[in-house]
C-alpha positions as a printed NumPy array, in Angstrom:
array([[138.07 , 119.935, 236.249],
       [137.858, 116.967, 233.964],
       [140.311, 116.851, 231.12 ],
       [140.114, 115.205, 227.775],
       [142.58 , 112.422, 228.28 ],
       [142.397, 111.317, 224.623],
       [144.016, 114.538, 223.407],
       [146.909, 114.653, 225.871],
       [150.417, 114.471, 224.486],
       [153.955, 115.34 , 225.488],
       [155.827, 118.304, 224.053],
       [158.916, 120.362, 224.88 ],
       [159.042, 123.965, 225.968],
       [159.583, 126.331, 223.05 ],
       [162.633, 128.545, 223.703],
       [163.398, 131.696, 221.678],
       [166.412, 133.955, 222.099],
       [166.246, 137.694, 221.389],
       [169.146, 140.166, 221.293],
       [168.706, 143.891, 221.758],
       [170.953, 146.65 , 220.391],
       [173.724, 148.02 , 222.611],
       [172.529, 150.699, 225.002],
       [174.238, 153.959, 225.876],
       [176.08 , 152.563, 228.912],
       [177.592, 149.725, 226.894],
       [178.712, 152.154, 224.201],
       [180.329, 154.398, 226.833],
       [182.22 , 151.332, 228.147],
       [183.542, 150.695, 224.597],
       [181.418, 147.593, 224.314],
       [181.753, 145.341, 221.264],
       [179.473, 142.69 , 219.793],
       [180.513, 139.369, 221.339],
       [177.912, 137.013, 219.763],
       [177.226, 135.912, 216.208],
       [173.775, 134.805, 215.069],
       [174.719, 132.086, 212.604],
       [171.197, 131.29 , 211.387],
       [167.621, 131.431, 212.647],
       [168.187, 128.891, 215.426],
       [171.802, 129.064, 216.656],
       [174.168, 131.515, 218.365],
       [177.965, 131.349, 218.54 ],
       [180.11 , 133.042, 221.233],
       [183.714, 133.266, 219.898],
       [185.396, 134.218, 223.19 ],
       [184.263, 131.032, 224.958],
       [183.843, 128.921, 221.788],
       [180.27 , 127.998, 222.762],
       [177.341, 127.39 , 220.458],
       [173.735, 127.46 , 221.585],
       [170.775, 126.084, 219.661],
       [167.197, 127.276, 220.244],
       [163.884, 127.031, 218.431],
       [164.387, 130.538, 217.064],
       [166.959, 133.33 , 217.432],
       [165.96 , 136.963, 216.842],
       [168.67 , 139.484, 216.02 ],
       [168.854, 143.123, 217.021],
       [166.731, 144.153, 214.02 ],
       [163.796, 141.818, 214.78 ],
       [160.409, 143.535, 215.103],
       [157.874, 143.078, 217.865],
       [155.456, 141.427, 215.414],
       [158.027, 138.805, 214.353],
       [158.697, 137.849, 217.963],
       [154.984, 137.644, 218.755],
       [153.996, 135.649, 215.662],
       [156.53 , 132.915, 216.342],
       [156.884, 132.799, 220.127],
       [153.445, 133.722, 221.474],
       [150.687, 133.526, 218.848],
       [150.62 , 129.676, 218.7  ],
       [150.191, 129.625, 222.478],
       [147.255, 132.066, 222.23 ],
       [145.57 , 129.929, 219.559],
       [146.024, 126.84 , 221.771],
       [144.369, 128.642, 224.71 ],
       [141.36 , 129.363, 222.471],
       [141.139, 125.588, 221.859],
       [141.03 , 124.85 , 225.602],
       [144.715, 124.307, 226.465],
       [146.67 , 126.051, 229.206],
       [149.414, 128.362, 227.953],
       [152.343, 130.326, 229.38 ],
       [154.673, 132.871, 227.814],
       [157.418, 134.323, 229.98 ],
       [160.558, 136.356, 229.422],
       [163.847, 135.666, 231.24 ],
       [167.126, 137.601, 231.237],
       [169.394, 139.947, 233.116],
       [168.233, 143.408, 234.1  ],
       [167.976, 145.917, 231.238],
       [167.971, 143.15 , 228.616],
       [164.554, 144.031, 227.154],
       [162.1  , 141.718, 228.944],
       [159.464, 144.349, 229.709],
       [159.834, 145.776, 226.196],
       [159.207, 142.309, 224.747],
       [156.224, 141.512, 226.984],
       [154.548, 144.94 , 227.194],
       [156.293, 147.259, 224.744],
       [157.113, 150.925, 225.07 ],
       [153.421, 151.816, 224.612],
       [150.554, 149.329, 224.719],
       [148.615, 151.422, 222.174],
       [151.485, 151.803, 219.675],
       [150.793, 149.531, 216.698],
       [154.516, 148.973, 216.006],
       [156.124, 148.757, 219.459],
       [153.369, 147.063, 221.464],
       [154.572, 143.849, 223.073],
       [153.268, 140.316, 223.539],
       [150.541, 141.136, 226.086],
       [148.672, 143.829, 224.085],
       [148.979, 141.837, 220.854],
       [147.566, 138.838, 222.703],
       [144.435, 140.876, 223.476],
       [143.703, 141.489, 219.803],
       [144.38 , 137.837, 218.881],
       [141.993, 136.538, 221.531],
       [139.122, 138.778, 220.522],
       [139.779, 138.03 , 216.832],
       [139.36 , 134.356, 217.702],
       [136.146, 135.097, 219.597],
       [134.684, 137.155, 216.729],
       [135.435, 134.38 , 214.219],
       [134.123, 131.527, 216.373],
       [130.835, 129.749, 215.688],
       [127.699, 131.552, 216.83 ],
       [126.72 , 128.737, 219.212],
       [129.937, 129.132, 221.254],
       [129.639, 131.458, 224.263],
       [132.763, 132.969, 225.83 ],
       [133.554, 134.386, 229.268],
       [136.859, 136.249, 229.622],
       [138.324, 137.307, 232.976],
       [141.629, 138.993, 233.776],
       [143.902, 139.203, 236.847],
       [147.268, 140.927, 237.309],
       [149.626, 140.284, 240.253],
       [153.259, 140.949, 241.057],
       [155.686, 138.972, 243.216],
       [157.587, 141.632, 245.166],
       [160.037, 140.578, 247.883],
       [158.436, 137.102, 247.972],
       [154.968, 138.58 , 248.581],
       [152.184, 138.329, 246.013],
       [150.474, 141.695, 245.542],
       [147.251, 142.267, 243.598],
       [147.905, 145.111, 241.148],
       [144.172, 145.695, 240.602],
       [143.63 , 146.059, 244.364],
       [146.969, 147.053, 245.973],
       [145.502, 146.627, 249.464],
       [145.824, 142.865, 248.93 ],
       [149.586, 142.685, 249.343],
       [150.144, 139.144, 250.665],
       [147.993, 136.704, 248.705],
       [148.353, 132.958, 249.266],
       [148.85 , 130.156, 246.734],
       [146.445, 127.194, 246.888],
       [146.054, 123.937, 245.01 ],
       [143.187, 121.527, 244.464],
       [142.249, 118.864, 241.959],
       [139.634, 120.966, 240.201],
       [141.573, 124.208, 239.676],
       [145.168, 123.102, 240.033],
       [147.578, 125.731, 241.383],
       [145.883, 129.114, 241.816],
       [146.201, 132.363, 243.793],
       [143.448, 132.791, 246.38 ],
       [141.375, 135.973, 246.796],
       [142.875, 137.581, 243.692],
       [140.751, 140.189, 241.905],
       [139.183, 138.701, 238.753],
       [137.653, 141.245, 236.372],
       [135.291, 140.085, 233.62 ],
       [135.879, 141.921, 230.343],
       [133.911, 142.244, 227.12 ],
       [136.202, 144.214, 224.805],
       [139.84 , 144.936, 224.022],
       [139.733, 148.432, 225.531],
       [138.612, 147.105, 228.924],
       [141.728, 144.905, 229.08 ],
       [143.94 , 147.834, 228.059],
       [142.456, 149.951, 230.851],
       [143.167, 147.154, 233.338],
       [146.738, 146.875, 232.028],
       [147.262, 150.622, 232.595],
       [146.1  , 150.226, 236.195],
       [148.462, 147.282, 236.738],
       [151.394, 149.094, 235.109],
       [150.771, 152.147, 237.283],
       [150.768, 150.045, 240.486],
       [153.836, 147.951, 239.6  ],
       [157.08 , 148.428, 241.531],
       [159.816, 150.039, 239.406],
       [163.025, 151.901, 240.318],
       [166.103, 153.51 , 238.789],
       [169.433, 151.652, 238.729],
       [172.759, 152.257, 237.014],
       [171.744, 149.88 , 234.211],
       [168.102, 150.79 , 233.704],
       [165.98 , 153.895, 234.206],
       [162.784, 151.844, 234.639],
       [164.009, 148.638, 236.253],
       [161.262, 146.196, 237.21 ],
       [161.628, 145.313, 240.888],
       [159.064, 142.51 , 240.82 ],
       [157.838, 139.591, 238.711],
       [154.656, 140.533, 236.816],
       [152.092, 137.763, 236.174],
       [149.201, 138.55 , 233.785],
       [146.522, 135.84 , 234.069],
       [143.684, 135.5  , 231.549],
       [141.015, 132.785, 231.685],
       [138.734, 131.965, 228.727],
       [135.669, 129.846, 229.391],
       [133.84 , 128.695, 226.268],
       [130.496, 126.918, 226.38 ],
       [128.919, 125.053, 223.498],
       [125.232, 125.963, 223.517],
       [124.34 , 122.84 , 221.489],
       [125.79 , 120.053, 223.614],
       [126.409, 122.24 , 226.727],
       [130.073, 121.187, 226.85 ],
       [132.586, 123.549, 228.439],
       [136.285, 124.226, 227.822],
       [138.534, 126.416, 229.961],
       [141.84 , 127.814, 228.75 ],
       [144.204, 129.588, 231.152],
       [146.913, 131.922, 229.884],
       [149.836, 133.168, 231.999],
       [152.023, 135.951, 230.62 ],
       [155.007, 136.536, 232.906],
       [157.498, 139.398, 232.853],
       [160.284, 138.32 , 235.207],
       [162.476, 140.806, 237.009],
       [166.041, 140.675, 235.761],
       [168.945, 139.044, 237.555],
       [171.369, 141.66 , 238.879],
       [175.021, 142.133, 239.736],
       [175.176, 144.658, 242.545],
       [178.56 , 145.903, 241.358],
       [176.998, 146.985, 238.048],
       [173.568, 148.174, 239.186],
       [174.874, 150.082, 242.236],
       [171.905, 148.881, 244.31 ],
       [171.813, 149.852, 247.995],
       [169.248, 150.019, 250.78 ],
       [165.803, 148.893, 249.589],
       [167.11 , 148.301, 246.051],
       [169.692, 145.893, 247.475],
       [167.021, 143.934, 249.388],
       [164.926, 143.779, 246.216],
       [167.91 , 142.521, 244.223],
       [168.546, 139.785, 246.805],
       [164.947, 138.555, 246.638],
       [164.921, 138.711, 242.815],
       [168.122, 136.687, 242.514],
       [166.889, 134.215, 245.147],
       [163.615, 133.542, 243.292],
       [165.398, 133.226, 239.916],
       [167.875, 130.822, 241.506],
       [164.943, 128.737, 242.815],
       [163.491, 128.757, 239.281],
       [166.831, 127.484, 237.959],
       [166.867, 124.711, 240.573],
       [163.396, 123.624, 239.454],
       [164.547, 123.428, 235.829],
       [167.669, 121.471, 236.84 ],
       [165.551, 118.994, 238.811],
       [163.147, 118.552, 235.885],
       [165.976, 117.871, 233.434],
       [167.993, 115.621, 235.778],
       [166.807, 112.043, 235.492],
       [168.337, 111.141, 238.853],
       [166.379, 113.821, 240.704],
       [163.399, 112.532, 242.699],
       [162.123, 115.861, 244.029],
       [161.265, 119.105, 242.231],
       [161.528, 122.089, 244.644],
       [158.5  , 124.052, 243.401],
       [157.785, 125.391, 246.903],
       [161.168, 127.072, 247.368],
       [159.79 , 130.356, 246.018],
       [156.468, 131.959, 245.111],
       [157.573, 132.318, 241.467],
       [158.325, 128.625, 240.896],
       [155.099, 127.716, 242.715],
       [152.999, 129.934, 240.428],
       [154.749, 128.494, 237.348],
       [154.361, 124.875, 238.518],
       [151.863, 123.947, 235.762],
       [154.002, 125.743, 233.154],
       [157.179, 123.795, 233.975],
       [156.602, 120.082, 233.642],
       [152.809, 120.292, 234.002],
       [149.711, 120.755, 231.869],
       [150.559, 123.816, 229.79 ],
       [151.982, 124.821, 226.439],
       [154.962, 126.988, 227.417],
       [157.052, 129.424, 225.418],
       [160.199, 130.952, 226.961],
       [161.732, 134.129, 225.516],
       [165.258, 134.749, 226.787],
       [166.468, 138.305, 226.238],
       [170.201, 138.983, 226.02 ],
       [172.694, 141.776, 225.504],
       [175.101, 141.34 , 222.548],
       [177.837, 143.459, 224.195],
       [180.976, 142.033, 225.785],
       [180.254, 144.321, 228.75 ],
       [177.555, 141.786, 229.771],
       [179.064, 138.673, 228.18 ],
       [178.977, 136.517, 231.317],
       [175.324, 137.321, 231.967],
       [174.456, 136.585, 228.32 ],
       [176.13 , 133.152, 228.419],
       [174.406, 132.32 , 231.72 ],
       [171.022, 133.307, 230.248],
       [171.526, 131.142, 227.135],
       [172.535, 128.16 , 229.291],
       [169.321, 128.65 , 231.254],
       [167.35 , 128.576, 227.995],
       [169.127, 125.422, 226.804],
       [168.281, 123.592, 230.037],
       [164.66 , 124.763, 229.882],
       [164.354, 123.401, 226.326],
       [164.794, 119.876, 227.717],
       [161.66 , 120.086, 229.896],
       [158.695, 118.012, 228.736],
       [155.123, 119.114, 229.436],
       [152.067, 116.866, 229.175],
       [149.368, 119.049, 227.629],
       [145.692, 118.263, 227.274],
       [142.446, 120.063, 226.607],
       [140.62 , 121.199, 229.746],
       [137.21 , 119.789, 228.922],
       [134.589, 119.898, 231.634],
       [131.254, 118.144, 231.445],
       [128.873, 120.705, 232.831],
       [125.795, 119.927, 234.884],
       [123.649, 120.86 , 231.89 ],
       [125.546, 118.416, 229.66 ],
       [125.205, 115.589, 232.168],
       [121.507, 116.353, 232.575],
       [121.11 , 116.365, 228.804],
       [122.783, 112.942, 228.509],
       [120.579, 111.589, 231.281],
       [117.466, 113.015, 229.633],
       [118.45 , 111.399, 226.336],
       [118.88 , 108.023, 228.033],
       [115.536, 108.383, 229.775],
       [113.875, 109.429, 226.504],
       [115.344, 106.436, 224.715],
       [114.097, 104.193, 227.511],
       [110.584, 105.666, 227.293],
       [110.516, 105.158, 223.511],
       [111.689, 101.56 , 223.89 ],
       [108.975, 100.882, 226.455],
       [106.314, 102.443, 224.232],
       [107.551, 100.415, 221.291],
       [107.535,  97.274, 223.416],
       [103.923,  97.918, 224.403],
       [102.952,  98.456, 220.757],
       [104.694,  95.25 , 219.71 ],
       [102.958,  93.278, 222.477],
       [ 99.605,  94.547, 221.209],
       [100.518,  93.51 , 217.658],
       [101.567,  90.082, 218.863],
       [ 98.277,  89.644, 220.699],
       [ 96.305,  90.866, 217.675],
       [ 98.002,  88.34 , 215.406],
       [ 97.718,  85.476, 217.841],
       [101.421,  85.185, 218.604],
       [102.409,  84.165, 222.111],
       [104.327,  86.762, 224.113],
       [107.685,  85.498, 225.457],
       [107.981,  85.147, 229.197],
       [111.31 ,  87.065, 229.363],
       [110.608,  90.734, 230.076],
       [114.147,  92.018, 229.745],
       [114.991,  94.599, 227.14 ],
       [117.175,  92.131, 225.23 ],
       [114.38 ,  89.59 , 224.753],
       [111.95 ,  92.394, 224.052],
       [114.284,  93.628, 221.342],
       [114.504,  90.178, 219.783],
       [110.718,  89.851, 219.901],
       [110.373,  93.26 , 218.293],
       [112.805,  92.237, 215.579],
       [110.751,  89.127, 214.878],
       [107.575,  91.101, 214.185],
       [109.053,  94.128, 212.404],
       [107.914,  92.723, 209.093],
       [104.278,  92.404, 210.188],
       [102.174,  95.109, 208.561],
       [100.078,  97.301, 210.759],
       [ 96.495,  98.248, 210.119],
       [ 95.61 , 101.818, 208.973],
       [ 93.898, 102.47 , 212.311],
       [ 97.106, 101.621, 214.194],
       [ 99.148, 103.835, 211.87 ],
       [ 96.777, 106.774, 212.398],
       [ 96.858, 106.239, 216.155],
       [100.634, 106.113, 216.083],
       [100.821, 109.318, 214.064],
       [ 98.451, 111.028, 216.503],
       [100.563, 109.896, 219.431],
       [103.719, 111.196, 217.751],
       [102.054, 114.587, 217.193],
       [101.019, 114.736, 220.831],
       [104.552, 113.79 , 221.852],
       [105.961, 116.567, 219.677],
       [103.527, 119.076, 221.204],
       [104.539, 117.995, 224.677],
       [108.191, 118.423, 223.724],
       [107.529, 121.955, 222.503],
       [105.641, 122.814, 225.683],
       [108.408, 121.376, 227.83 ],
       [110.99 , 123.338, 225.844],
       [109.082, 126.602, 226.308],
       [108.555, 125.906, 229.993],
       [112.28 , 125.179, 230.456],
       [113.202, 128.429, 228.712],
       [110.756, 130.393, 230.861],
       [112.028, 128.652, 233.991],
       [115.617, 129.467, 233.116],
       [114.739, 133.101, 232.475],
       [112.862, 133.336, 235.768],
       [115.802, 131.726, 237.592],
       [118.166, 134.297, 236.126],
       [115.815, 137.113, 237.089],
       [115.615, 135.674, 240.589],
       [119.413, 135.479, 240.846],
       [119.709, 139.064, 239.678],
       [117.066, 140.188, 242.169],
       [118.84 , 138.328, 244.966],
       [122.143, 139.987, 244.07 ],
       [120.431, 143.384, 244.091],
       [118.851, 142.469, 247.407],
       [122.227, 141.6  , 248.919],
       [123.658, 144.843, 247.607],
       [120.758, 146.789, 249.132],
       [121.281, 145.032, 252.471],
       [124.965, 145.926, 252.438],
       [124.145, 149.526, 251.571],
       [121.556, 149.632, 254.33 ],
       [124.052, 148.358, 256.902],
       [126.636, 150.851, 255.687],
       [124.18 , 153.744, 255.997],
       [123.105, 152.579, 259.454],
       [126.743, 152.523, 260.575],
       [127.271, 156.016, 259.178],
       [124.17 , 157.268, 261.016],
       [125.429, 155.701, 264.243],
       [128.854, 157.312, 263.798],
       [127.281, 160.709, 263.145],
       [125.031, 160.372, 266.191],
       [128.006, 159.519, 268.391],
       [129.924, 162.489, 267.017],
       [126.904, 164.71 , 267.586],
       [126.629, 163.562, 271.21 ],
       [130.34 , 164.262, 271.635],
       [129.939, 167.78 , 270.244],
       [126.916, 168.415, 272.488],
       [128.876, 167.2  , 275.52 ],
       [131.743, 169.524, 274.678],
       [129.269, 172.337, 274.16 ],
       [127.708, 171.731, 277.582],
       [131.145, 171.728, 279.184],
       [131.994, 174.99 , 277.464],
       [128.649, 176.482, 278.572],
       [129.385, 175.463, 282.179],
       [132.833, 177.009, 281.958],
       [131.329, 180.205, 280.547],
       [128.826, 180.323, 283.408],
       [131.625, 179.834, 285.917],
       [133.628, 182.638, 284.32 ],
       [130.566, 184.873, 284.456],
       [130.226, 184.287, 288.201],
       [133.909, 185.011, 288.678],
       [133.538, 188.151, 286.616],
       [130.577, 189.304, 288.767],
       [132.515, 188.659, 291.973],
       [135.503, 190.555, 290.638],
       [133.29 , 193.436, 289.572],
       [131.816, 193.622, 293.055],
       [135.28 , 193.547, 294.6  ],
       [136.376, 196.221, 292.167],
       [133.452, 198.432, 293.154],
       [134.267, 197.949, 296.818],
       [137.861, 198.914, 296.137],
       [136.648, 201.995, 294.279],
       [134.485, 202.96 , 297.223],
       [137.292, 202.436, 299.73 ],
       [139.611, 204.395, 297.507],
       [137.17 , 207.276, 297.359],
       [136.752, 207.177, 301.116],
       [140.49 , 207.332, 301.625],
       [140.761, 210.248, 299.256],
       [137.997, 212.063, 301.12 ],
       [139.673, 211.398, 304.483],
       [142.957, 212.688, 303.125],
       [141.242, 215.81 , 301.849],
       [139.566, 216.337, 305.228],
       [142.908, 216.123, 307.   ],
       [144.197, 218.935, 304.756],
       [141.3  , 221.345, 305.71 ],
       [141.726, 225.243, 306.098],
       [141.769, 224.998, 309.887],
       [145.231, 223.581, 309.571],
       [148.211, 225.869, 308.993],
       [149.14 , 226.782, 305.463],
       [151.701, 224.856, 303.499],
       [154.311, 227.592, 303.881],
       [153.799, 227.809, 307.613],
       [153.821, 224.043, 307.909],
       [156.99 , 223.913, 305.89 ],
       [158.619, 226.509, 308.064],
       [157.407, 224.735, 311.15 ],
       [158.809, 221.445, 309.871],
       [162.073, 223.117, 309.079],
       [162.211, 224.514, 312.49 ],
       [160.935, 221.454, 314.314],
       [163.066, 218.812, 315.773],
       [164.093, 215.682, 313.88 ],
       [161.563, 213.629, 315.842],
       [158.778, 215.777, 314.394],
       [160.037, 215.427, 310.767],
       [158.033, 212.236, 310.294],
       [154.994, 212.628, 308.034],
       [151.866, 211.428, 309.804],
       [150.125, 210.799, 306.359],
       [152.804, 208.443, 305.071],
       [150.975, 205.167, 306.041],
       [147.841, 206.5  , 304.397],
       [149.723, 207.278, 301.178],
       [151.335, 203.837, 301.226],
       [147.918, 202.247, 301.528],
       [146.563, 204.372, 298.692],
       [149.447, 203.357, 296.408],
       [148.899, 199.691, 297.29 ],
       [145.221, 200.071, 296.454],
       [146.138, 201.648, 293.116],
       [148.318, 198.666, 292.282],
       [145.519, 196.256, 293.232],
       [143.163, 198.262, 291.062],
       [145.52 , 198.012, 288.096],
       [145.877, 194.255, 288.56 ],
       [142.119, 193.817, 288.773],
       [141.695, 195.903, 285.645],
       [144.17 , 193.711, 283.756],
       [142.42 , 190.598, 285.019],
       [139.094, 192.055, 283.956],
       [140.344, 192.624, 280.416],
       [141.692, 189.09 , 280.277],
       [138.354, 187.704, 281.37 ],
       [136.568, 189.81 , 278.774],
       [138.911, 188.489, 276.035],
       [138.467, 184.909, 277.254],
       [134.718, 185.383, 277.295],
       [134.717, 186.65 , 273.701],
       [136.882, 183.663, 272.62 ],
       [134.483, 181.247, 274.276],
       [131.588, 182.946, 272.503],
       [133.363, 182.362, 269.162],
       [133.949, 178.696, 270.044],
       [130.312, 178.312, 271.036],
       [129.189, 179.791, 267.729],
       [131.528, 177.429, 265.829],
       [130.225, 174.49 , 267.833],
       [126.663, 175.546, 266.976],
       [127.588, 175.602, 263.288],
       [129.175, 172.141, 263.574],
       [126.065, 170.813, 265.256],
       [123.924, 172.291, 262.502],
       [126.065, 170.638, 259.848],
       [125.933, 167.327, 261.702],
       [122.149, 167.663, 261.953],
       [121.944, 168.241, 258.211],
       [124.184, 165.22 , 257.592],
       [122.039, 163.087, 259.891],
       [118.901, 164.194, 258.058],
       [120.516, 163.345, 254.711],
       [121.611, 159.904, 255.957],
       [118.16 , 159.264, 257.38 ],
       [116.647, 160.126, 253.996],
       [119.122, 157.771, 252.294],
       [118.286, 155.091, 254.831],
       [114.571, 155.496, 254.16 ],
       [115.189, 155.221, 250.42 ],
       [117.352, 152.132, 250.934],
       [114.602, 150.592, 253.082],
       [112.07 , 151.296, 250.327],
       [114.352, 149.679, 247.739],
       [114.93 , 146.772, 250.104],
       [111.178, 146.232, 250.582],
       [110.61 , 146.526, 246.837],
       [113.307, 143.913, 246.132],
       [111.819, 141.637, 248.788],
       [108.448, 141.916, 247.047],
       [110.01 , 141.165, 243.655],
       [111.887, 138.194, 245.075],
       [108.701, 136.832, 246.638],
       [106.83 , 137.281, 243.323],
       [109.61 , 135.529, 241.41 ],
       [109.627, 132.657, 243.894],
       [105.87 , 132.276, 243.501],
       [106.207, 132.329, 239.703],
       [108.935, 129.676, 239.868],
       [106.759, 127.458, 242.067],
       [103.766, 127.824, 239.715],
       [105.83 , 127.159, 236.604],
       [107.618, 124.306, 238.333],
       [104.267, 122.635, 239.023],
       [103.243, 123.214, 235.422],
       [106.529, 121.734, 234.232],
       [106.058, 118.666, 236.409],
       [102.663, 118.013, 234.768],
       [104.273, 117.954, 231.343],
       [106.011, 114.621, 232.115],
       [109.495, 113.448, 231.361],
       [108.79 , 112.896, 227.643],
       [110.479, 115.165, 225.143],
       [112.824, 116.715, 227.63 ],
       [115.725, 116.906, 225.185],
       [115.078, 120.564, 224.544],
       [117.571, 122.918, 223.052],
       [119.988, 124.784, 225.292],
       [118.735, 127.957, 226.957],
       [120.59 , 131.143, 226.229],
       [121.133, 133.821, 228.784],
       [118.802, 136.737, 229.142],
       [119.959, 140.084, 227.724],
       [119.971, 141.562, 231.228],
       [123.054, 139.515, 232.127],
       [124.67 , 138.493, 228.848],
       [126.033, 141.133, 226.483],
       [126.868, 139.043, 223.371],
       [129.147, 140.477, 220.716],
       [127.668, 139.251, 217.471],
       [129.262, 138.949, 214.051],
       [130.016, 142.116, 212.186],
       [131.011, 144.038, 215.327],
       [133.888, 146.284, 214.359],
       [136.816, 146.251, 216.752],
       [137.916, 149.541, 218.254],
       [141.478, 148.796, 217.212],
       [142.995, 151.497, 214.956],
       [144.591, 150.613, 211.645],
       [148.337, 150.3  , 211.483],
       [150.185, 149.88 , 208.203],
       [153.791, 150.214, 209.18 ],
       [156.284, 148.075, 211.013],
       [159.346, 149.199, 212.907],
       [162.495, 147.921, 214.47 ],
       [162.511, 146.647, 218.009],
       [164.341, 149.525, 219.61 ],
       [164.807, 148.047, 223.053],
       [167.993, 149.996, 223.849],
       [168.379, 148.295, 227.19 ],
       [165.186, 149.6  , 228.735],
       [162.615, 147.107, 229.902],
       [159.918, 149.771, 229.903],
       [160.649, 152.869, 227.883],
       [157.73 , 154.918, 229.111],
       [156.864, 156.   , 232.618],
       [153.526, 154.428, 233.572],
       [150.683, 156.872, 233.39 ],
       [148.117, 157.27 , 236.165],
       [145.299, 154.728, 236.119],
       [142.143, 155.599, 234.158],
       [139.064, 156.896, 235.856],
       [136.409, 154.678, 237.316],
       [134.137, 155.412, 234.358],
       [136.456, 153.524, 232.014],
       [135.293, 150.261, 233.474],
       [138.748, 149.016, 234.324],
       [138.673, 149.496, 238.054],
       [138.345, 146.249, 239.908],
       [136.789, 147.288, 243.106],
       [135.083, 143.966, 243.869],
       [136.956, 140.712, 244.069],
       [135.118, 139.483, 240.972],
       [133.151, 141.644, 238.596],
       [129.968, 140.68 , 236.748],
       [130.61 , 138.17 , 233.926],
       [130.118, 139.227, 230.324],
       [129.353, 136.447, 227.84 ],
       [130.615, 136.774, 224.276],
       [129.226, 134.702, 221.43 ],
       [131.396, 134.063, 218.422],
       [129.781, 134.978, 215.091],
       [131.055, 134.751, 211.555],
       [131.46 , 138.403, 210.456],
       [129.79 , 139.48 , 207.231],
       [131.866, 140.355, 204.206],
       [133.44 , 143.762, 204.707],
       [131.639, 144.359, 207.99 ],
       [134.726, 144.377, 210.243],
       [138.207, 145.623, 209.565],
       [140.797, 143.39 , 211.174],
       [144.176, 144.763, 212.204],
       [147.085, 142.773, 210.855],
       [150.341, 144.761, 210.718],
       [152.383, 143.843, 207.647],
       [155.622, 141.935, 207.968],
       [158.875, 143.79 , 208.184]])
């Protein structure tokens, strides 16, 4: 990106120091105030006899608005003029960094921090800008957690890479960039980022930030008159606090997080030492992700404001002195800032068209002057260069022209003006058609993606259906096999019944009346010899009992088979229901696929029609000639651009009271709420959402109420 080298200048980093009141832990440890704020820019520590001087020192009773107006608002105004800006907070854990940057509630008019107040300032600047300035605002939020950059608007992207090129400088690749058109959209995005941020409980802080939060906002402003473009990038950074493990009681994952936090803050300190040491020849920006992201903010092209947050209690005196020394070293850093001015393609084309138009006018004037010279009998010089032609034209400027020549000249000028108007209208129509074509192509790509997605779903459902049918066939085969086994067992059971009946009949026949009675038999047995005591029917009875046991076993097996058969019938019925549901789903997907194909064909037809219209209008434009091509800039069609014109009332509620900055040692006093619904417009599902252009307009008298909380 080209920069306006004429406006570049060197300036120091602005450093502000803010003290919070003592928190409950410090009071329980009998903490006492160990620092004295002597005036608005100096702090004295009696125990170590050290004095520290900063650009501004805020005491424990300073309000959020005071801190913002001095430390951050000038940076925001510079970003609206095309500069890069950075505001970041540094300090130990539980010193009030998150409270300063975000506040206890981003919608509270008194306790909102730097980031939400920045939103209102930016849109105030947009609303009060000239009506020919068009703005595009896009937002990204990331966190650096355990030396990994995670996208808070799309948490699946948890290891983003840092890149650098000449056009964009240092930037984070593949980060989600959401285009916004109002304050509420940014607030919704901030709620999503706050909900996804890593926080934990330590001995010093209930809501301790376990990562470095980086809020990135880019403002592109285009001048619709000269087609110039300025880009301002704003980085708002809430650093995780440095920790002493003995005080925080960190262990396990919290201990690993503390190690990575302290390592990255140490790398940031090494960068500042290298920038302030004249003997140093190397600045270790690449030692950590944090220092790499802040490379432009420390010694580069950015207006930077550092807010160091400290505890006034002697319980944290060493950490407070270390933080103030860090701020003093950072104050010595010099940044070379300049406006990011980019000559757009339209601006370069406009300059080229103006040169060509001037050349055409000079040639026409030269031809007219040659005719005048011939008419008055003056010899035409042999030199045909523009310089000699200009001198010849200057020599005959005083010669009066005839009325016929004047009328012809006036007629030619009218024709030239008409051609300019036609060319202007044709350019506007061509631009509108190009935008419609781009929109149709984007819709076409979306339809193609949807079609592929539906086709994949249909394929998956078909595969699942085939799997269910295969399982059903297997179950049917198993049922058939069980039926055959059941039939065979039934036949065997019948045979056993028959044999059992036959044995019973044979036993009954052996006990017929021709045989002696039971009493006589008993007497005979009693009287018979021991050899005759053996029962001749005993083998038969043994066989009958064995057959009874077999019959019982077969009966049990039969009942088991019946139960298994009923269970298989239930499974078959469930499988039939699943197949029916899959069939219904397939039919629904096929209907969706047919509709997508119809939309796809319709978009193809529209795209073809638009291409034909562009070709026809392009040929018409070519016939108009190059004359009069310095037409006015073309504004975007309403289908893509949603301009906010003057008189639009902001959705910001009125606030007429100011309060004390009750940090009380908590970096974030409120537990983050769940992210808003998708209908709020804050979800960043794609990598980059559709841009929304805002045009600055001067608001009418009394048409918009601006929020400006009164001073404390």
